[in-house]
C-alpha positions as a Markdown table, in Angstrom:
| # | Residue | x | y | z |
|---|---|---|---|---|
| 1 | Met | -41.6 | -30.3 | -22.4 |
| 2 | Thr | -43.0 | -27.3 | -23.9 |
| 3 | Thr | -41.1 | -24.2 | -25.0 |
| 4 | Asp | -42.3 | -22.2 | -22.1 |
| 5 | Glu | -41.1 | -24.8 | -19.7 |
| 6 | Ile | -37.7 | -24.9 | -21.4 |
| 7 | Gln | -37.5 | -21.2 | -21.3 |
| 8 | Asn | -38.5 | -21.0 | -17.6 |
| 9 | Asn | -35.9 | -23.7 | -16.8 |
| 10 | Leu | -33.1 | -21.8 | -18.7 |
| 11 | Leu | -34.1 | -18.6 | -17.0 |
| 12 | Ala | -34.1 | -20.3 | -13.5 |
| 13 | Arg | -30.5 | -21.6 | -14.3 |
| 14 | Leu | -29.3 | -18.3 | -15.4 |
| 15 | Asp | -30.8 | -16.7 | -12.3 |
| 16 | Glu | -29.0 | -19.2 | -10.1 |
| 17 | Arg | -25.7 | -18.6 | -11.9 |
| 18 | Gln | -26.2 | -14.8 | -11.6 |
| 19 | Lys | -26.8 | -15.1 | -7.8 |
| 20 | Ala | -23.7 | -17.3 | -7.5 |
| 21 | Met | -21.6 | -14.7 | -9.3 |
| 22 | Asp | -23.0 | -11.9 | -7.3 |
| 23 | Gly | -22.0 | -13.7 | -4.1 |
| 24 | Lys | -18.5 | -14.2 | -5.5 |
| 25 | Ile | -18.2 | -10.6 | -6.6 |
| 26 | Asp | -19.3 | -9.4 | -3.1 |
| 27 | Ala | -16.6 | -11.6 | -1.6 |
| 28 | Ile | -14.0 | -10.2 | -4.0 |
| 29 | Leu | -15.1 | -6.7 | -3.1 |
| 30 | Val | -14.7 | -7.4 | 0.7 |
| 31 | Gln | -11.2 | -8.9 | 0.2 |
| 32 | Thr | -10.1 | -6.1 | -2.1 |
| 33 | Thr | -11.3 | -3.5 | 0.4 |
| 34 | Lys | -9.3 | -5.2 | 3.2 |
| 35 | Thr | -6.2 | -5.5 | 0.9 |
| 36 | Asn | -6.4 | -1.8 | -0.1 |
| 37 | Gly | -6.6 | -0.8 | 3.6 |
| 38 | Arg | -3.5 | -2.8 | 4.4 |
| 39 | Leu | -1.6 | -1.4 | 1.4 |
| 40 | Ser | -2.6 | 2.2 | 2.4 |
| 41 | Lys | -1.1 | 1.6 | 5.9 |
| 42 | Ala | 2.0 | 0.0 | 4.4 |
| 43 | Glu | 2.5 | 3.0 | 2.1 |
| 44 | Asp | 2.1 | 5.4 | 5.0 |
| 45 | Asp | 4.7 | 3.3 | 7.0 |
| 46 | Ile | 7.1 | 3.4 | 4.0 |
| 47 | His | 6.6 | 7.2 | 3.7 |
| 48 | Ser | 7.3 | 7.6 | 7.5 |
| 49 | Leu | 10.5 | 5.5 | 7.2 |
| 50 | Asn | 11.7 | 7.4 | 4.2 |
| 51 | Leu | 11.2 | 10.7 | 6.0 |
| 52 | Trp | 13.1 | 9.4 | 9.1 |
| 53 | Lys | 15.9 | 8.1 | 6.8 |
| 54 | Ala | 16.1 | 11.6 | 5.1 |
| 55 | Lys | 16.3 | 13.3 | 8.6 |
| 56 | Leu | 18.9 | 11.0 | 9.8 |
| 57 | Lys | 21.0 | 11.5 | 6.6 |
| 58 | Gly | 20.6 | 15.3 | 7.0 |
| 59 | Ser | 21.8 | 15.1 | 10.6 |
| 60 | Tyr | 24.7 | 13.0 | 9.7 |
| 61 | Thr | 25.7 | 15.4 | 6.9 |
| 62 | Ala | 25.5 | 18.4 | 9.3 |
| 63 | Ile | 27.6 | 16.6 | 11.9 |
| 64 | Val | 30.2 | 15.7 | 9.3 |
| 65 | Ile | 30.4 | 19.3 | 8.0 |
| 66 | Ile | 30.5 | 20.9 | 11.5 |
| 67 | Gly | 33.1 | 18.3 | 12.6 |
| 68 | Gly | 35.2 | 19.0 | 9.6 |
| 69 | Ile | 35.0 | 22.8 | 10.2 |
| 70 | Leu | 35.9 | 22.3 | 13.9 |
| 71 | Gly | 38.7 | 20.0 | 13.0 |
| 72 | Ala | 40.2 | 22.5 | 10.6 |
| 73 | Ile | 39.9 | 25.3 | 13.2 |
| 74 | Ile | 41.5 | 23.2 | 15.9 |
| 75 | Gly | 44.2 | 22.1 | 13.5 |
| 76 | Trp | 44.9 | 25.7 | 12.5 |
| 77 | Leu | 45.1 | 26.8 | 16.1 |
| 78 | Phe | 47.6 | 24.1 | 17.1 |
| 79 | Lys | 49.7 | 24.7 | 14.0 |
């Protein structure tokens, strides 16, 4: 084999490996894009649940405060 043939053979191998890596990188990009989309949706769901939890906690606090005030007023009236 001549030097040119060896170089051409090596270049062909490198080109094949590069194409294989490009295919794998494209597959990784597709999977990463899908995963990021799912995570974005999950983060939105978590945010919605946290907001709902905060509203529920605020409502409960308001009911306890109003109930306490009404209980004190009723207790004072029947005293």
